[in-house]
N, CA and C atoms as an extended XYZ file, in Angstrom:
492
Properties=species:S:1:pos:R:3:atomname:S:1:resname:S:1:resid:I:1 pbc="F F F"
N        72.296      -97.737     -121.347 N   MET     1
C        72.240      -99.095     -120.847 CA  MET     1
C        71.131      -99.246     -119.808 C   MET     1
N        70.977      -98.220     -118.954 N   LYS     2
C        69.929      -98.272     -117.937 CA  LYS     2
C        68.551      -98.278     -118.581 C   LYS     2
N        68.407      -97.567     -119.694 N   ILE     3
C        67.118      -97.517     -120.388 CA  ILE     3
C        66.775      -98.893     -120.949 C   ILE     3
N        67.744      -99.570     -121.550 N   VAL     4
C        67.517     -100.905     -122.100 CA  VAL     4
C        67.132     -101.874     -120.985 C   VAL     4
N        67.836     -101.813     -119.865 N   PHE     5
C        67.515     -102.680     -118.728 CA  PHE     5
C        66.096     -102.410     -118.233 C   PHE     5
N        65.736     -101.137     -118.096 N   ALA     6
C        64.400     -100.769     -117.621 CA  ALA     6
C        63.330     -101.243     -118.597 C   ALA     6
N        63.579     -101.116     -119.890 N   LEU     7
C        62.621     -101.591     -120.889 CA  LEU     7
C        62.461     -103.107     -120.822 C   LEU     7
N        63.561     -103.829     -120.696 N   CYS     8
C        63.502     -105.294     -120.591 CA  CYS     8
C        62.761     -105.721     -119.331 C   CYS     8
N        63.040     -105.054     -118.230 N   LEU     9
C        62.368     -105.376     -116.976 CA  LEU     9
C        60.872     -105.101     -117.087 C   LEU     9
N        60.514     -103.964     -117.647 N   GLY    10
C        59.106     -103.619     -117.823 CA  GLY    10
C        58.392     -104.586     -118.742 C   GLY    10
N        59.042     -104.984     -119.830 N   LEU    11
C        58.459     -105.936     -120.762 CA  LEU    11
C        58.256     -107.293     -120.103 C   LEU    11
N        59.203     -107.728     -119.284 N   SER    12
C        59.050     -109.020     -118.609 CA  SER    12
C        57.881     -108.991     -117.631 C   SER    12
N        57.680     -107.885     -116.924 N   PHE    13
C        56.520     -107.771     -116.032 CA  PHE    13
C        55.224     -107.799     -116.829 C   PHE    13
N        55.192     -107.107     -117.951 N   LEU    14
C        54.000     -107.063     -118.787 CA  LEU    14
C        53.661     -108.442     -119.322 C   LEU    14
N        54.659     -109.158     -119.823 N   LEU    15
C        54.418     -110.489     -120.364 CA  LEU    15
C        54.003     -111.475     -119.290 C   LEU    15
N        54.583     -111.379     -118.113 N   SER    16
C        54.209     -112.310     -117.047 CA  SER    16
C        52.800     -112.032     -116.558 C   SER    16
N        52.342     -110.797     -116.633 N   ALA    17
C        50.990     -110.456     -116.200 CA  ALA    17
C        49.951     -110.986     -117.173 C   ALA    17
N        50.326     -111.215     -118.426 N   CYS    18
C        49.383     -111.663     -119.442 CA  CYS    18
C        49.237     -113.181     -119.474 C   CYS    18
N        50.133     -113.906     -118.859 N   GLY    19
C        50.127     -115.358     -118.920 CA  GLY    19
C        49.150     -115.966     -117.930 C   GLY    19
N        49.043     -117.295     -117.966 N   PRO    20
C        48.157     -117.983     -117.030 CA  PRO    20
C        48.591     -117.754     -115.584 C   PRO    20
N        47.630     -117.767     -114.694 N   ASN    21
C        47.886     -117.582     -113.266 CA  ASN    21
C        47.790     -118.953     -112.592 C   ASN    21
N        48.882     -119.710     -112.619 N   TYR    22
C        48.871     -121.049     -112.041 CA  TYR    22
C        49.064     -120.972     -110.533 C   TYR    22
N        48.134     -121.582     -109.802 N   VAL    23
C        48.328     -121.724     -108.360 CA  VAL    23
C        49.060     -123.032     -108.072 C   VAL    23
N        49.120     -123.904     -109.089 N   TYR    24
C        49.861     -125.157     -108.966 CA  TYR    24
C        50.298     -125.574     -110.363 C   TYR    24
N        51.545     -126.011     -110.488 N   ASN    25
C        52.075     -126.459     -111.770 CA  ASN    25
C        53.232     -127.407     -111.477 C   ASN    25
N        52.999     -128.710     -111.674 N   HIS    26
C        54.033     -129.696     -111.365 CA  HIS    26
C        54.149     -130.697     -112.513 C   HIS    26
N        55.385     -130.993     -112.889 N   LYS    27
C        55.654     -131.954     -113.957 CA  LYS    27
C        56.485     -133.102     -113.408 C   LYS    27
N        56.117     -134.322     -113.802 N   THR    28
C        56.868     -135.520     -113.444 CA  THR    28
C        57.335     -136.202     -114.720 C   THR    28
N        58.616     -136.500     -114.799 N   SER    29
C        59.164     -137.255     -115.926 CA  SER    29
C        59.237     -138.722     -115.532 C   SER    29
N        58.981     -139.602     -116.502 N   PHE    30
C        58.977     -141.038     -116.235 CA  PHE    30
C        60.266     -141.682     -116.729 C   PHE    30
N        60.844     -142.547     -115.888 N   ASP    31
C        62.049     -143.283     -116.266 CA  ASP    31
C        61.764     -144.127     -117.501 C   ASP    31
N        62.689     -144.130     -118.433 N   ASN    32
C        62.586     -144.922     -119.661 CA  ASN    32
C        61.313     -144.628     -120.452 C   ASN    32
N        60.734     -143.439     -120.263 N   ALA    33
C        59.510     -143.035     -120.964 CA  ALA    33
C        58.420     -144.096     -120.825 C   ALA    33
N        58.272     -144.608     -119.591 N   THR    34
C        57.283     -145.654     -119.315 CA  THR    34
C        56.500     -145.297     -118.056 C   THR    34
N        55.174     -145.233     -118.186 N   TRP    35
C        54.303     -144.945     -117.045 CA  TRP    35
C        53.707     -146.263     -116.570 C   TRP    35
N        54.042     -146.655     -115.353 N   THR    36
C        53.562     -147.920     -114.788 CA  THR    36
C        52.408     -147.664     -113.820 C   THR    36
N        51.711     -148.745     -113.472 N   TYR    37
C        50.645     -148.638     -112.471 CA  TYR    37
C        51.179     -148.080     -111.152 C   TYR    37
N        52.423     -148.429     -110.812 N   GLN    38
C        52.993     -148.007     -109.534 CA  GLN    38
C        53.350     -146.519     -109.496 C   GLN    38
N        53.502     -145.891     -110.638 N   ALA    39
C        53.920     -144.480     -110.699 CA  ALA    39
C        52.707     -143.554     -110.580 C   ALA    39
N        52.067     -143.628     -109.432 N   VAL    40
C        50.883     -142.807     -109.154 CA  VAL    40
C        51.341     -141.381     -108.856 C   VAL    40
N        50.675     -140.425     -109.463 N   GLN    41
C        51.024     -139.012     -109.290 CA  GLN    41
C        50.128     -138.397     -108.224 C   GLN    41
N        50.733     -137.805     -107.201 N   GLN    42
C        49.970     -137.179     -106.120 CA  GLN    42
C        50.274     -135.691     -106.094 C   GLN    42
N        49.217     -134.900     -106.103 N   HIS    43
C        49.353     -133.446     -106.148 CA  HIS    43
C        48.506     -132.833     -105.035 C   HIS    43
N        49.152     -132.132     -104.126 N   ALA    44
C        48.460     -131.428     -103.039 CA  ALA    44
C        48.412     -129.949     -103.411 C   ALA    44
N        47.203     -129.431     -103.533 N   VAL    45
C        47.004     -128.057     -103.992 CA  VAL    45
C        46.283     -127.271     -102.905 C   VAL    45
N        46.892     -126.189     -102.482 N   GLU    46
C        46.284     -125.313     -101.474 CA  GLU    46
C        45.461     -124.253     -102.201 C   GLU    46
N        44.156     -124.270     -101.954 N   ILE    47
C        43.254     -123.278     -102.547 CA  ILE    47
C        42.877     -122.284     -101.458 C   ILE    47
N        43.224     -121.029     -101.691 N   LYS    48
C        42.924     -119.971     -100.721 CA  LYS    48
C        41.758     -119.104     -101.167 C   LYS    48
N        41.643     -118.875     -102.470 N   ASP    49
C        40.631     -117.974     -103.021 CA  ASP    49
C        39.495     -118.795     -103.622 C   ASP    49
N        38.357     -118.833     -102.944 N   VAL    50
C        37.217     -119.595     -103.453 CA  VAL    50
C        36.242     -118.708     -104.228 C   VAL    50
N        36.582     -117.451     -104.409 N   ALA    51
C        35.713     -116.521     -105.131 CA  ALA    51
C        35.914     -116.601     -106.646 C   ALA    51
N        36.988     -117.250     -107.095 N   HIS    52
C        37.279     -117.327     -108.523 CA  HIS    52
C        37.101     -118.745     -109.057 C   HIS    52
N        36.928     -118.848     -110.372 N   LEU    53
C        36.853     -120.128     -111.057 CA  LEU    53
C        38.267     -120.578     -111.426 C   LEU    53
N        38.433     -121.886     -111.610 N   TYR    54
C        39.742     -122.468     -111.903 CA  TYR    54
C        39.637     -123.424     -113.091 C   TYR    54
N        40.738     -123.580     -113.797 N   ASN    55
C        40.858     -124.583     -114.852 CA  ASN    55
C        41.870     -125.631     -114.409 C   ASN    55
N        41.516     -126.903     -114.591 N   LEU    56
C        42.418     -128.012     -114.278 CA  LEU    56
C        42.908     -128.591     -115.602 C   LEU    56
N        44.225     -128.738     -115.730 N   VAL    57
C        44.829     -129.129     -117.002 CA  VAL    57
C        45.852     -130.238     -116.773 C   VAL    57
N        45.804     -131.247     -117.647 N   ILE    58
C        46.843     -132.274     -117.674 CA  ILE    58
C        47.673     -132.042     -118.926 C   ILE    58
N        48.976     -131.973     -118.749 N   GLY    59
C        49.905     -131.879     -119.870 CA  GLY    59
C        50.608     -133.212     -120.036 C   GLY    59
N        50.833     -133.591     -121.267 N   LEU    60
C        51.454     -134.886     -121.533 CA  LEU    60
C        52.528     -134.723     -122.601 C   LEU    60
N        53.667     -135.339     -122.362 N   LYS    61
C        54.729     -135.426     -123.368 CA  LYS    61
C        54.903     -136.910     -123.680 C   LYS    61
N        54.809     -137.241     -124.974 N   HIS    62
C        54.925     -138.645     -125.378 CA  HIS    62
C        55.727     -138.733     -126.663 C   HIS    62
N        56.152     -139.937     -126.971 N   SER    63
C        56.923     -140.135     -128.199 CA  SER    63
C        55.957     -140.213     -129.385 C   SER    63
N        56.421     -139.860     -130.583 N   PRO    64
C        55.564     -139.980     -131.767 CA  PRO    64
C        55.197     -141.434     -132.075 C   PRO    64
N        55.934     -142.373     -131.495 N   GLU    65
C        55.645     -143.794     -131.704 CA  GLU    65
C        54.691     -144.351     -130.651 C   GLU    65
N        54.105     -143.489     -129.834 N   PHE    66
C        53.160     -143.936     -128.805 CA  PHE    66
C        52.086     -144.798     -129.470 C   PHE    66
N        51.766     -145.928     -128.863 N   ALA    67
C        50.950     -146.952     -129.521 CA  ALA    67
C        49.441     -146.719     -129.461 C   ALA    67
N        48.992     -145.682     -128.772 N   TYR    68
C        47.553     -145.509     -128.569 CA  TYR    68
C        47.095     -144.122     -129.027 C   TYR    68
N        45.801     -144.035     -129.391 N   GLN    69
C        45.213     -142.738     -129.744 CA  GLN    69
C        44.740     -141.985     -128.506 C   GLN    69
N        44.560     -142.715     -127.424 N   ASN    70
C        44.116     -142.077     -126.183 CA  ASN    70
C        44.819     -142.737     -125.002 C   ASN    70
N        44.650     -142.118     -123.848 N   LEU    71
C        45.259     -142.622     -122.621 CA  LEU    71
C        44.219     -142.492     -121.518 C   LEU    71
N        43.875     -143.612     -120.901 N   TYR    72
C        42.919     -143.571     -119.793 CA  TYR    72
C        43.650     -143.270     -118.491 C   TYR    72
N        43.081     -142.357     -117.723 N   VAL    73
C        43.599     -142.037     -116.397 CA  VAL    73
C        42.446     -142.083     -115.404 C   VAL    73
N        42.793     -142.431     -114.174 N   LYS    74
C        41.821     -142.344     -113.081 CA  LYS    74
C        42.291     -141.226     -112.168 C   LYS    74
N        41.377     -140.315     -111.864 N   ILE    75
C        41.702     -139.183     -111.005 CA  ILE    75
C        40.846     -139.271     -109.751 C   ILE    75
N        41.527     -139.303     -108.626 N   LYS    76
C        40.841     -139.299     -107.335 CA  LYS    76
C        41.078     -137.930     -106.708 C   LYS    76
N        39.999     -137.279     -106.323 N   THR    77
C        40.090     -135.980     -105.662 CA  THR    77
C        39.717     -136.160     -104.206 C   THR    77
N        40.570     -135.661     -103.316 N   ILE    78
C        40.273     -135.663     -101.884 CA  ILE    78
C        40.088     -134.206     -101.478 C   ILE    78
N        38.898     -133.898     -100.997 N   PHE    79
C        38.534     -132.536     -100.629 CA  PHE    79
C        39.036     -132.208      -99.220 C   PHE    79
N        39.046     -130.928      -98.847 N   PRO    80
C        39.524     -130.551      -97.503 CA  PRO    80
C        38.789     -131.258      -96.365 C   PRO    80
N        37.507     -131.607      -96.571 N   ASP    81
C        36.744     -132.307      -95.531 CA  ASP    81
C        36.912     -133.824      -95.617 C   ASP    81
N        37.863     -134.287      -96.451 N   GLN    82
C        38.236     -135.692      -96.647 CA  GLN    82
C        37.225     -136.490      -97.472 C   GLN    82
N        36.188     -135.856      -98.006 N   GLN    83
C        35.324     -136.552      -98.957 CA  GLN    83
C        36.141     -136.830     -100.210 C   GLN    83
N        35.791     -137.904     -100.914 N   THR    84
C        36.538     -138.255     -102.121 CA  THR    84
C        35.601     -138.407     -103.315 C   THR    84
N        36.188     -138.217     -104.482 N   ARG    85
C        35.466     -138.437     -105.734 CA  ARG    85
C        36.464     -139.019     -106.725 C   ARG    85
N        36.043     -140.061     -107.447 N   GLU    86
C        36.903     -140.672     -108.461 CA  GLU    86
C        36.253     -140.547     -109.825 C   GLU    86
N        37.103     -140.378     -110.828 N   GLN    87
C        36.610     -140.251     -112.191 CA  GLN    87
C        37.631     -140.860     -113.139 C   GLN    87
N        37.149     -141.605     -114.129 N   VAL    88
C        38.010     -142.150     -115.174 CA  VAL    88
C        37.825     -141.279     -116.412 C   VAL    88
N        38.942     -140.826     -116.972 N   LEU    89
C        38.907     -139.974     -118.161 CA  LEU    89
C        39.720     -140.595     -119.282 C   LEU    89
N        39.259     -140.395     -120.501 N   SER    90
C        40.021     -140.759     -121.684 CA  SER    90
C        40.644     -139.482     -122.230 C   SER    90
N        41.962     -139.420     -122.219 N   LEU    91
C        42.677     -138.270     -122.769 CA  LEU    91
C        42.950     -138.559     -124.241 C   LEU    91
N        42.264     -137.854     -125.121 N   ASN    92
C        42.413     -138.074     -126.558 CA  ASN    92
C        43.698     -137.416     -127.047 C   ASN    92
N        44.565     -138.224     -127.630 N   LEU    93
C        45.875     -137.755     -128.072 CA  LEU    93
C        45.994     -137.654     -129.586 C   LEU    93
N        45.145     -138.393     -130.327 N   ALA    94
C        45.233     -138.394     -131.789 CA  ALA    94
C        43.841     -138.526     -132.386 C   ALA    94
N        43.711     -138.056     -133.614 N   GLY    95
C        42.458     -138.185     -134.341 CA  GLY    95
C        42.337     -139.555     -134.979 C   GLY    95
N        41.212     -139.797     -135.617 N   GLY    96
C        40.962     -141.078     -136.267 CA  GLY    96
C        41.956     -141.403     -137.368 C   GLY    96
N        42.561     -140.372     -137.947 N   ASN    97
C        43.554     -140.589     -139.002 CA  ASN    97
C        44.950     -140.855     -138.443 C   ASN    97
N        45.073     -140.855     -137.105 N   GLY    98
C        46.360     -141.121     -136.466 CA  GLY    98
C        47.234     -139.900     -136.271 C   GLY    98
N        46.753     -138.728     -136.692 N   GLU    99
C        47.543     -137.508     -136.526 CA  GLU    99
C        47.443     -137.023     -135.084 C   GLU    99
N        48.604     -136.736     -134.480 N   TRP   100
C        48.647     -136.330     -133.080 CA  TRP   100
C        48.044     -134.948     -132.884 C   TRP   100
N        47.271     -134.807     -131.813 N   TYR   101
C        46.832     -133.482     -131.373 CA  TYR   101
C        48.015     -132.824     -130.665 C   TYR   101
N        47.950     -131.537     -130.467 N   GLY   102
C        49.060     -130.844     -129.820 CA  GLY   102
C        50.148     -130.576     -130.838 C   GLY   102
N        51.387     -130.615     -130.402 N   SER   103
C        52.503     -130.339     -131.312 CA  SER   103
C        53.589     -131.389     -131.126 C   SER   103
N        54.248     -131.724     -132.234 N   CYS   104
C        55.352     -132.677     -132.203 CA  CYS   104
C        56.595     -132.008     -132.765 C   CYS   104
N        57.703     -132.248     -132.093 N   SER   105
C        58.988     -131.733     -132.542 CA  SER   105
C        60.040     -132.787     -132.219 C   SER   105
N        60.687     -133.303     -133.248 N   GLY   106
C        61.691     -134.336     -133.023 CA  GLY   106
C        61.062     -135.592     -132.456 C   GLY   106
N        61.551     -136.029     -131.313 N   GLN   107
C        61.078     -137.265     -130.696 CA  GLN   107
C        60.081     -137.037     -129.568 C   GLN   107
N        59.468     -135.840     -129.520 N   THR   108
C        58.522     -135.547     -128.443 CA  THR   108
C        57.284     -134.839     -128.980 C   THR   108
N        56.128     -135.352     -128.587 N   CYS   109
C        54.852     -134.686     -128.847 CA  CYS   109
C        54.343     -134.154     -127.513 C   CYS   109
N        53.762     -132.965     -127.545 N   SER   110
C        53.258     -132.321     -126.326 CA  SER   110
C        51.813     -131.906     -126.528 C   SER   110
N        51.023     -132.100     -125.491 N   ILE   111
C        49.628     -131.690     -125.537 CA  ILE   111
C        49.197     -131.276     -124.137 C   ILE   111
N        48.344     -130.267     -124.066 N   GLU   112
C        47.713     -129.866     -122.809 CA  GLU   112
C        46.219     -130.078     -122.969 C   GLU   112
N        45.643     -130.815     -122.030 N   ILE   113
C        44.236     -131.186     -122.116 CA  ILE   113
C        43.497     -130.631     -120.906 C   ILE   113
N        42.551     -129.717     -121.136 N   PRO   114
C        41.733     -129.241     -120.016 CA  PRO   114
C        40.830     -130.386     -119.547 C   PRO   114
N        40.932     -130.740     -118.282 N   ILE   115
C        40.076     -131.814     -117.773 CA  ILE   115
C        38.869     -131.261     -117.029 C   ILE   115
N        38.960     -130.013     -116.596 N   GLN   116
C        37.797     -129.337     -116.021 CA  GLN   116
C        38.016     -127.835     -116.161 C   GLN   116
N        37.052     -127.180     -116.794 N   GLN   117
C        37.133     -125.737     -116.962 CA  GLN   117
C        36.096     -125.073     -116.070 C   GLN   117
N        36.467     -123.924     -115.558 N   ASN   118
C        35.594     -123.142     -114.677 CA  ASN   118
C        35.150     -123.936     -113.452 C   ASN   118
N        36.103     -124.630     -112.857 N   ALA   119
C        35.830     -125.409     -111.647 CA  ALA   119
C        35.621     -124.469     -110.465 C   ALA   119
N        34.734     -124.884     -109.590 N   ILE   120
C        34.452     -124.124     -108.368 CA  ILE   120
C        34.995     -124.916     -107.185 C   ILE   120
N        35.841     -124.287     -106.399 N   PHE   121
C        36.282     -124.863     -105.133 CA  PHE   121
C        35.435     -124.209     -104.055 C   PHE   121
N        34.556     -124.989     -103.439 N   GLU   122
C        33.597     -124.420     -102.487 CA  GLU   122
C        34.224     -124.061     -101.154 C   GLU   122
N        35.293     -124.763     -100.787 N   LYS   123
C        35.937     -124.514      -99.493 CA  LYS   123
C        37.418     -124.249      -99.704 C   LYS   123
N        37.952     -123.323      -98.937 N   ALA   124
C        39.399     -123.108      -98.947 CA  ALA   124
C        40.057     -124.284      -98.226 C   ALA   124
N        41.273     -124.592      -98.617 N   GLY   125
C        41.997     -125.673      -97.956 CA  GLY   125
C        42.790     -126.493      -98.944 C   GLY   125
N        43.268     -127.653      -98.460 N   LYS   126
C        44.118     -128.524      -99.269 CA  LYS   126
C        43.270     -129.543     -100.021 C   LYS   126
N        43.439     -129.541     -101.325 N   TYR   127
C        42.812     -130.521     -102.207 CA  TYR   127
C        43.916     -131.437     -102.710 C   TYR   127
N        43.637     -132.734     -102.734 N   GLN   128
C        44.613     -133.686     -103.255 CA  GLN   128
C        44.062     -134.294     -104.537 C   GLN   128
N        44.900     -134.334     -105.558 N   PHE   129
C        44.542     -134.937     -106.834 CA  PHE   129
C        45.517     -136.084     -107.072 C   PHE   129
N        44.977     -137.289     -107.156 N   ILE   130
C        45.796     -138.482     -107.351 CA  ILE   130
C        45.491     -139.004     -108.753 C   ILE   130
N        46.524     -139.037     -109.590 N   ILE   131
C        46.355     -139.407     -110.996 CA  ILE   131
C        47.141     -140.684     -111.260 C   ILE   131
N        46.444     -141.679     -111.819 N   GLU   132
C        47.126     -142.921     -112.174 CA  GLU   132
C        46.732     -143.335     -113.579 C   GLU   132
N        47.651     -143.998     -114.256 N   GLN   133
C        47.303     -144.504     -115.587 CA  GLN   133
C        46.329     -145.655     -115.397 C   GLN   133
N        45.335     -145.728     -116.274 N   TYR   134
C        44.240     -146.674     -116.107 CA  TYR   134
C        44.025     -147.470     -117.397 C   TYR   134
N        45.128     -147.833     -118.025 N   MET   135
C        45.057     -148.622     -119.248 CA  MET   135
C        45.000     -150.106     -118.873 C   MET   135
N        44.825     -150.945     -119.867 N   ARG   136
C        44.717     -152.379     -119.609 CA  ARG   136
C        46.065     -153.054     -119.410 C   ARG   136
N        47.120     -152.347     -119.718 N   THR   137
C        48.452     -152.921     -119.576 CA  THR   137
C        49.218     -152.182     -118.482 C   THR   137
N        50.043     -152.908     -117.739 N   GLU   138
C        50.719     -152.368     -116.551 CA  GLU   138
C        51.745     -151.290     -116.884 C   GLU   138
N        52.410     -151.431     -118.021 N   LYS   139
C        53.438     -150.468     -118.424 CA  LYS   139
C        53.027     -149.832     -119.745 C   LYS   139
N        52.927     -148.517     -119.737 N   ILE   140
C        52.602     -147.788     -120.961 CA  ILE   140
C        53.884     -147.123     -121.452 C   ILE   140
N        54.422     -147.651     -122.534 N   GLU   141
C        55.672     -147.123     -123.075 CA  GLU   141
C        55.400     -145.925     -123.976 C   GLU   141
N        56.329     -144.980     -123.944 N   GLY   142
C        56.221     -143.801     -124.794 CA  GLY   142
C        55.704     -142.567     -124.083 C   GLY   142
N        55.331     -142.703     -122.797 N   VAL   143
C        54.896     -141.537     -122.017 CA  VAL   143
C        56.131     -140.980     -121.317 C   VAL   143
N        56.547     -139.795     -121.725 N   LYS   144
C        57.773     -139.204     -121.194 CA  LYS   144
C        57.539     -138.394     -119.929 C   LYS   144
N        56.440     -137.645     -119.890 N   ALA   145
C        56.187     -136.781     -118.730 CA  ALA   145
C        54.707     -136.443     -118.647 C   ALA   145
N        54.288     -136.155     -117.419 N   LEU   146
C        52.914     -135.739     -117.146 CA  LEU   146
C        52.973     -134.507     -116.254 C   LEU   146
N        52.180     -133.518     -116.589 N   SER   147
C        52.094     -132.345     -115.720 CA  SER   147
C        50.645     -132.139     -115.309 C   SER   147
N        50.475     -131.544     -114.142 N   PHE   148
C        49.147     -131.210     -113.635 CA  PHE   148
C        49.188     -129.750     -113.233 C   PHE   148
N        48.215     -128.994     -113.736 N   LYS   149
C        48.185     -127.553     -113.497 CA  LYS   149
C        46.805     -127.137     -113.015 C   LYS   149
N        46.800     -126.210     -112.070 N   VAL   150
C        45.563     -125.575     -111.614 CA  VAL   150
C        45.731     -124.088     -111.877 C   VAL   150
N        44.884     -123.576     -112.755 N   GLU   151
C        44.970     -122.177     -113.176 CA  GLU   151
C        43.795     -121.389     -112.604 C   GLU   151
N        44.101     -120.322     -111.907 N   LYS   152
C        43.065     -119.422     -111.400 CA  LYS   152
C        42.678     -118.483     -112.535 C   LYS   152
N        41.381     -118.411     -112.838 N   THR   153
C        40.919     -117.532     -113.909 CA  THR   153
C        40.571     -116.156     -113.343 C   THR   153
N        40.257     -115.245     -114.229 N   ASN   154
C        39.802     -113.915     -113.812 CA  ASN   154
C        38.306     -113.886     -113.536 C   ASN   154
N        37.626     -114.990     -113.818 N   GLN   155
C        36.179     -115.048     -113.630 CA  GLN   155
C        35.845     -115.372     -112.178 C   GLN   155
N        34.820     -114.704     -111.677 N   VAL   156
C        34.379     -114.970     -110.312 CA  VAL   156
C        33.259     -116.004     -110.333 C   VAL   156
N        33.102     -116.680     -109.213 N   VAL   157
C        32.048     -117.675     -109.060 CA  VAL   157
C        30.707     -116.949     -109.126 C   VAL   157
N        29.785     -117.434     -109.978 N   PRO   158
C        28.466     -116.791     -110.039 CA  PRO   158
C        27.758     -116.902     -108.690 C   PRO   158
N        27.043     -115.855     -108.338 N   SER   159
C        26.296     -115.903     -107.075 CA  SER   159
C        25.132     -116.866     -107.229 C   SER   159
N        24.651     -117.373     -106.115 N   LYS   160
C        23.546     -118.333     -106.146 CA  LYS   160
C        22.292     -117.700     -106.737 C   LYS   160
N        22.117     -116.383     -106.590 N   LYS   161
C        20.964     -115.695     -107.171 CA  LYS   161
C        21.010     -115.755     -108.692 C   LYS   161
N        22.220     -115.686     -109.277 N   GLU   162
C        22.370     -115.726     -110.730 CA  GLU   162
C        22.016     -117.093     -111.285 C   GLU   162
N        22.130     -118.140     -110.482 N   ASN   163
C        21.862     -119.499     -110.945 CA  ASN   163
C        20.381     -119.844     -110.938 C   ASN   163
N        19.544     -119.010     -110.342 N   LYS   164
C        18.117     -119.335     -110.239 CA  LYS   164
C        17.363     -118.919     -111.457 C   LYS   164
């Protein structure tokens, strides 16, 4: 019995070491599967290691009856020095033929969309990411949940000499 326990424990450590290294991972579910203008998502992420690159990912769970092929979001980033940057993104959820990207099971489709890969955080400190739906209608029905993830990669930031 002790051998089985030790094997299970060892396997769980091995599997957890192979997975993504999230420094932040938060999911918000929406009441009545409806994302309104007022349901602004705020994420405060503490970045300590500026020597590595990061991936920023938005995860979305929606109903198969979702009325749109894409979803516009506005993302405001507040840096540790309080400078801000805003960007509007179109999150593509389906192809031209109407087939959903990601995976669908029952009444839920799930997709993870990288919004920035190999991001460089130049300064350690608290970064705030404010995500709001930016569609033309105030209530977007069929959006069940939104997640925001910051994944630390194994890649290091290239030195300035390498960029020349």
